[in-house]
C-alpha positions in Angstrom: 103.6 85.6 136.0 101.6 88.8 136.7 102.0 92.2 135.1 102.7 93.7 138.5 105.8 91.7 139.1 109.5 92.4 138.9 109.9 89.4 136.5 107.4 90.8 134.1 108.4 94.4 134.2 112.1 94.1 134.1 112.7 90.7 132.4 109.8 89.3 130.2 108.4 92.5 128.8 111.6 94.3 127.9 112.9 91.1 126.2 109.7 90.7 124.1 109.6 94.4 123.4 113.2 94.6 122.0 112.8 91.4 120.1 109.5 92.5 118.6 111.0 95.8 117.2 114.0 94.0 116.0 111.9 91.7 113.7 111.1 93.3 110.4 107.8 91.7 109.3 104.3 91.1 110.8 104.6 87.4 110.2 107.7 87.0 112.3 106.5 89.4 114.9 103.4 87.2 115.1 105.5 84.1 115.6 107.5 85.9 118.3 104.3 87.1 120.2 102.8 83.6 120.0 106.0 82.0 121.4 106.2 84.7 124.1 102.5 84.2 125.0 102.8 80.4 125.3 105.8 80.9 127.5 103.9 83.5 129.6 101.1 81.0 130.1 103.3 78.1 130.8 105.1 80.1 133.4 102.1 79.7 135.7 100.3 76.7 134.3 103.0 74.4 132.9 101.4 71.5 131.1 98.0 73.2 131.0 99.4 75.3 128.2 98.8 72.1 126.1 95.2 72.1 127.0 94.9 75.8 125.7 96.7 74.9 122.5 94.4 71.9 122.0 91.4 74.0 122.5 92.7 76.5 119.9 93.4 73.7 117.4 90.0 72.2 117.8 88.2 75.5 117.3 90.5 76.4 114.3 89.6 73.2 112.6 85.9 73.7 113.5 86.0 77.1 111.8 87.6 75.6 108.6 84.9 72.9 108.5 82.0 75.4 109.1 83.4 77.5 106.2 83.8 74.5 103.9 80.7 72.5 104.6 77.8 74.9 104.6 75.1 72.3 104.8 76.7 70.9 108.0 77.7 74.3 109.4 75.0 74.4 112.1 75.8 71.0 113.3 79.5 71.6 113.4 79.0 74.9 115.2 76.7 73.2 117.7 79.4 70.5 118.4 82.0 73.2 118.8 79.9 75.1 121.3 79.2 71.8 123.3 83.0 71.0 123.3 83.9 74.5 124.6 81.2 74.6 127.2 81.9 71.0 128.1 85.6 71.7 128.7 84.7 74.8 130.8 82.3 72.6 132.8 84.8 69.8 133.4 87.4 72.1 134.8 85.3 74.7 136.5 81.9 73.4 137.4 82.0 69.6 137.9 83.0 69.9 141.6 80.1 72.4 142.2 77.6 70.2 140.2 78.6 67.2 142.5 78.2 69.4 145.6 74.7 70.5 144.4 73.7 66.8 143.7 74.8 65.9 147.3 72.2 68.2 148.7 69.6 65.9 147.5 68.5 63.1 150.0 70.0 59.6 149.4 72.8 60.9 147.2 76.4 60.8 148.2 79.0 61.3 145.5 82.7 61.7 146.5 83.9 65.3 146.2 85.7 66.2 143.0 88.5 68.6 143.0 89.8 69.6 139.6 92.5 72.2 139.1 91.1 75.3 137.4 93.5 76.5 134.7 94.1 80.2 134.8 92.1 82.3 132.3 90.0 79.3 131.0 86.9 81.4 131.2 88.5 84.1 129.0 90.1 82.0 126.4 87.1 79.7 126.1 84.7 82.6 125.5 87.1 84.0 122.9 87.2 80.6 121.1 83.4 80.5 121.2 83.2 84.0 119.7 85.4 82.8 116.8 83.4 79.7 115.8 80.1 81.7 116.1 81.5 84.5 114.1 82.6 82.1 111.3 79.1 80.5 111.3 77.5 83.9 110.9 79.9 85.1 108.3 82.1 82.4 106.6 84.3 85.1 105.1 86.0 85.7 108.4 87.4 82.3 108.7 91.1 82.2 109.9 93.1 79.8 107.6 96.4 80.4 109.4 96.7 78.3 112.6 99.4 80.6 114.0 97.1 83.7 113.7 94.3 81.8 115.5 96.8 80.8 118.2 98.0 84.4 118.6 94.4 85.6 118.8 93.5 83.2 121.7 96.9 83.2 123.5 98.1 86.8 123.2 99.5 87.4 126.7 98.1 90.9 127.5 94.5 89.7 127.5 95.0 85.9 128.0 94.5 85.5 131.8 92.0 88.2 132.7 90.7 89.8 129.7 89.2 91.9 128.3 87.5 89.3 126.3 88.5 90.1 122.8 85.9 89.1 120.2 87.3 87.7 117.0 85.5 90.2 114.7 87.1 93.1 116.6 90.6 92.0 116.0 90.7 89.8 112.9 92.1 92.5 110.6 94.8 93.4 113.1 96.3 89.9 113.2 97.5 90.4 109.6 98.2 94.2 109.5 98.9 96.8 112.1 101.0 99.8 112.6 102.7 101.4 115.5 103.6 105.1 115.8 105.6 106.8 118.6 102.5 108.5 119.8 100.7 105.1 120.0 103.6 103.4 121.8 103.8 106.3 124.3 100.0 106.2 124.9 100.3 102.4 125.5 103.1 102.8 128.0 101.3 105.5 129.8 98.1 103.5 130.0 100.0 100.5 131.3 101.5 102.5 134.1 98.1 104.0 135.0 96.7 100.4 135.3 99.8 99.3 137.4 99.2 102.2 139.7 95.5 101.4 140.1 96.5 97.9 141.1 99.4 98.6 143.4 98.5 102.0 145.0 94.8 101.6 145.4 93.4 98.1 145.0 96.1 96.3 146.9 95.9 98.8 149.8 92.1 98.3 150.0 92.6 94.5 149.7 94.4 94.2 153.0 91.6 95.8 155.0 88.9 93.9 153.0 90.6 90.6 153.6 90.8 91.4 157.3 87.2 92.4 157.7 85.6 89.7 155.5 87.9 87.2 157.4 86.4 88.0 160.8 83.6 85.9 162.5 80.3 87.5 161.6 79.3 88.1 165.3 82.5 90.2 165.8 81.9 92.6 162.9 80.5 96.0 163.8 78.1 97.9 161.6 80.8 100.5 160.8 83.3 97.7 159.9 80.7 96.2 157.6 80.2 99.4 155.7 84.0 100.0 155.6 84.6 96.5 154.3 81.9 96.8 151.6 83.0 100.2 150.4 86.7 99.2 150.3 85.8 96.1 148.3 84.0 98.4 145.8 87.4 100.2 145.5 89.4 96.9 145.4 87.5 95.1 142.7 87.1 98.1 140.4 90.7 99.3 140.6 92.1 95.7 140.5 90.1 94.7 137.4 90.1 98.0 135.6 93.8 98.3 136.4 94.4 94.9 134.7 92.3 96.0 131.7 94.2 99.3 131.4 97.5 97.3 131.4 96.2 94.8 128.8 95.0 97.7 126.5 98.3 99.6 127.0 100.4 96.4 126.1 98.1 95.9 123.1 98.9 99.4 121.8 102.6 98.9 122.4 102.5 96.0 120.0 100.1 97.6 117.5 96.8 96.2 118.7 93.7 98.1 119.5 91.5 96.5 122.2 88.1 97.9 123.0 87.5 99.6 126.4 86.4 97.4 129.2 85.3 100.1 131.8 83.7 103.5 131.5 83.5 105.0 135.1 80.8 102.4 136.2 80.3 103.9 139.6 78.8 107.1 138.2 76.1 105.0 136.4 72.5 106.1 136.4 70.8 102.8 136.9 71.8 99.2 136.7 71.3 99.0 133.0 73.7 101.9 132.6 76.1 100.2 135.0 76.4 97.2 132.7 77.1 99.5 129.8 80.1 100.7 131.8 81.3 97.7 133.8 83.2 94.7 132.2 82.0 95.9 128.9 83.6 92.9 127.0 81.7 90.4 129.0 78.3 92.2 128.9 78.6 92.7 125.1 79.7 89.1 124.7 76.6 87.9 126.4 74.4 90.4 124.5 75.8 89.2 121.1 76.1 85.5 121.7 73.4 84.7 124.2 70.7 87.4 124.8 70.1 88.2 121.1 70.1 84.5 120.0 67.6 83.8 122.8 65.3 86.4 121.2 66.4 89.5 123.1 63.4 91.8 123.5 61.7 90.7 120.2 59.4 88.1 121.6 57.3 89.9 124.1 57.6 91.2 127.5 57.6 88.0 129.6 60.1 86.3 127.2 62.4 89.4 127.5 62.5 89.1 131.3 63.2 85.4 131.1 66.0 86.1 128.7 67.4 88.8 131.0 67.4 86.3 133.9 69.1 83.6 131.8 71.8 86.1 130.8 72.5 87.3 134.3 72.4 83.7 135.8 75.0 82.9 133.1 76.9 86.0 134.0 77.0 85.0 137.6 77.9 81.4 136.9 80.7 82.5 134.5 82.5 84.2 137.5 82.7 81.0 139.5 81.1 77.8 140.8 79.5 79.1 143.9 76.0 80.2 144.9 77.3 83.6 145.8 78.1 84.4 142.2 74.8 83.1 141.0 73.0 85.2 143.6 75.0 88.3 142.5 74.0 87.7 138.9 70.4 87.2 139.7 70.5 90.3 141.9 71.6 92.4 139.0 69.0 90.7 136.7 66.2 91.5 139.1 67.0 95.2 139.0 67.4 95.2 135.1 63.8 93.8 135.0 62.6 96.4 137.4 64.1 99.1 135.3 62.9 97.7 132.0 59.3 97.4 133.5 59.6 101.0 134.5 59.0 100.2 138.1 62.2 102.0 138.8 62.9 105.0 136.5 66.5 106.1 136.9 66.2 108.8 134.3 63.6 110.7 136.3 66.2 111.9 138.9 69.8 111.1 137.8 71.4 112.3 141.1 69.2 110.0 143.3 69.6 107.2 140.8 73.3 107.3 141.1 73.0 106.8 144.8 70.4 103.9 144.3 72.8 102.3 141.7 75.7 102.5 144.1 73.7 100.8 146.9 72.5 97.9 144.5 76.1 97.5 143.3 77.5 97.6 146.9 75.2 95.0 148.3 75.7 92.8 145.2 79.5 92.9 145.5 79.3 92.0 149.2 77.4 88.8 148.2 80.1 88.4 145.4 83.0 88.7 147.9 81.5 86.5 150.6 82.6 82.9 151.1 79.1 81.8 151.4 75.6 83.1 150.7 74.7 83.1 154.4 77.8 85.1 155.4 77.1 87.7 152.7 73.5 88.2 153.8 74.6 88.3 157.5 77.2 90.9 156.5 74.5 93.0 154.8 72.3 92.7 157.9 75.1 94.0 160.0 75.1 97.2 157.9 71.3 97.6 158.2 70.8 96.5 161.9 71.0 99.2 164.5 72.2 96.8 167.2 75.4 96.3 165.1 76.3 99.9 166.1 76.0 99.3 169.8 79.5 98.0 170.5 83.0 99.2 169.8 84.3 100.2 166.3 87.8 99.2 166.9 87.5 96.7 164.1 86.8 99.5 161.6 89.0 102.3 163.1 92.2 100.2 163.0 91.9 100.3 159.2 91.2 104.0 158.9 94.8 105.1 158.9 95.9 108.3 157.2 97.3 106.3 154.3 93.9 104.5 153.9 91.9 107.8 154.0 94.2 109.2 151.3 93.6 105.9 149.4 89.9 106.3 149.6 90.0 110.0 148.5 92.2 109.0 145.5 89.9 106.2 144.6 86.8 108.5 144.6 88.7 110.9 142.2 89.9 107.9 140.1 86.4 106.4 139.8 85.0 109.5 138.3 85.9 111.5 135.1 87.3 114.5 137.1 90.9 114.0 136.0 89.9 113.7 132.2 87.7 116.8 132.6 90.6 118.8 134.1 93.0 117.6 131.4 90.5 118.6 128.6 90.1 122.1 130.0 93.9 122.5 130.2 94.3 121.1 126.6 91.6 123.4 125.2 93.9 126.3 125.7 96.1 125.0 123.0 99.2 124.4 125.1 101.2 121.2 125.8 100.8 121.8 129.5 98.4 118.9 129.9 100.7 116.5 128.2 103.7 117.6 130.2 101.8 117.2 133.5 100.4 113.9 132.3 103.9 112.4 131.6 105.3 113.9 134.8 102.5 112.3 136.9 102.9 109.0 135.1 106.6 108.9 135.8 106.0 109.7 139.5 103.3 106.9 139.7 105.8 104.4 138.1 108.4 105.4 140.7 105.9 104.8 143.5 105.0 101.5 142.0 108.7 100.5 141.8 109.1 101.3 145.5 106.2 99.0 146.4 107.4 96.2 144.1 110.8 96.4 145.9 109.0 94.6 148.8 108.6 91.6 146.6 105.0 90.8 147.6 102.9 88.6 145.5 99.4 90.0 144.7 97.5 88.2 142.0 94.6 89.9 140.3 91.0 89.1 141.5 89.9 87.9 138.0 92.8 85.4 137.8 90.5 82.9 139.6 87.6 83.3 137.0 
């Protein structure tokens, strides 16, 4: 079940919403949300919901043991980390590991195909954050299994994040309030995210799939540029759209999730980009990997090594493929270049924004490609003059008036232009900005309903991570 589906919008969500506000206490509301979340996950994964429940139970027990047995806390935490990483490896990476081993001479291991449970990377990282938080501060241990289960399984952020760290939400599991203003803001935020997905990301996706699905020899230089730029649009509005919907749904039920995106395409440098892109993942790696490795406290060389480890892990987290690893290391390289002051984005912010976009663009092409060789060949098409010597029909067929409007709307949506205009209108002390905002939101929801009427299934990109 996806947020951008008729089943969710007109059956699941209204039912849970009405029941939630019909229940009087937080305790019973938590029970309702937990049952609804397990049903939501089981809708797509059936018996794998038992795997998630088992993971939650193991980490809940681990937290209790860490809190109770202080002398053994380090060992218990280490075992919990090994269990979580081991589970992730078994379901996500074992096939890739076998594939890598088979590259060596005289080794021939049968291919291993394991079903990848949806959202396993997200709920595993949330479980890890819990046991590590308890190890660092035993006072935060969660003694109520139901609250622990709700923290991990809460349906708005279960499948594709944002990654909610335990210390950011612990207090809200037991006490939270909802106001009319908060609920209205949540609904509006959800519709904005839904619009990003259906009106921008999905439109770009059709052209992206077409261009990246072509034989490399048939792709012109113009088509390569168009495919790369449209993928920038697709992945940003797809993923930030999901995050907006998750944050909006959280508000509706009284939860406050931290922001996951902050206009990353206006970043001044790659370091700034990672302060704006997938913030929940970058801060997770900072708090639970980079700092424990020593961060920047153990000298220059060690800092660079730590950065490469973190970005290797960031790439690998996204999937078992050399393309994801290369993408992560590509960003790690530029992080090191900026930290070493070989690239100084702050010297010229305007040019640095262009430099950042190019680095991000080439990185995402590798990220999107089915293989590393295809991704490098695709970039070569963009940079090779001979790729512009034959017809551009492969690109022009996608540049319809609707696509051009989509690109313009995406450029506006990827920058803080709209919030700036809204703040200017609001500064006059009138309600004009709010009235316009609600009117636009209603119009966007109507357009989304028209698209949903076609009943086309369009999963989010990050479902497969």
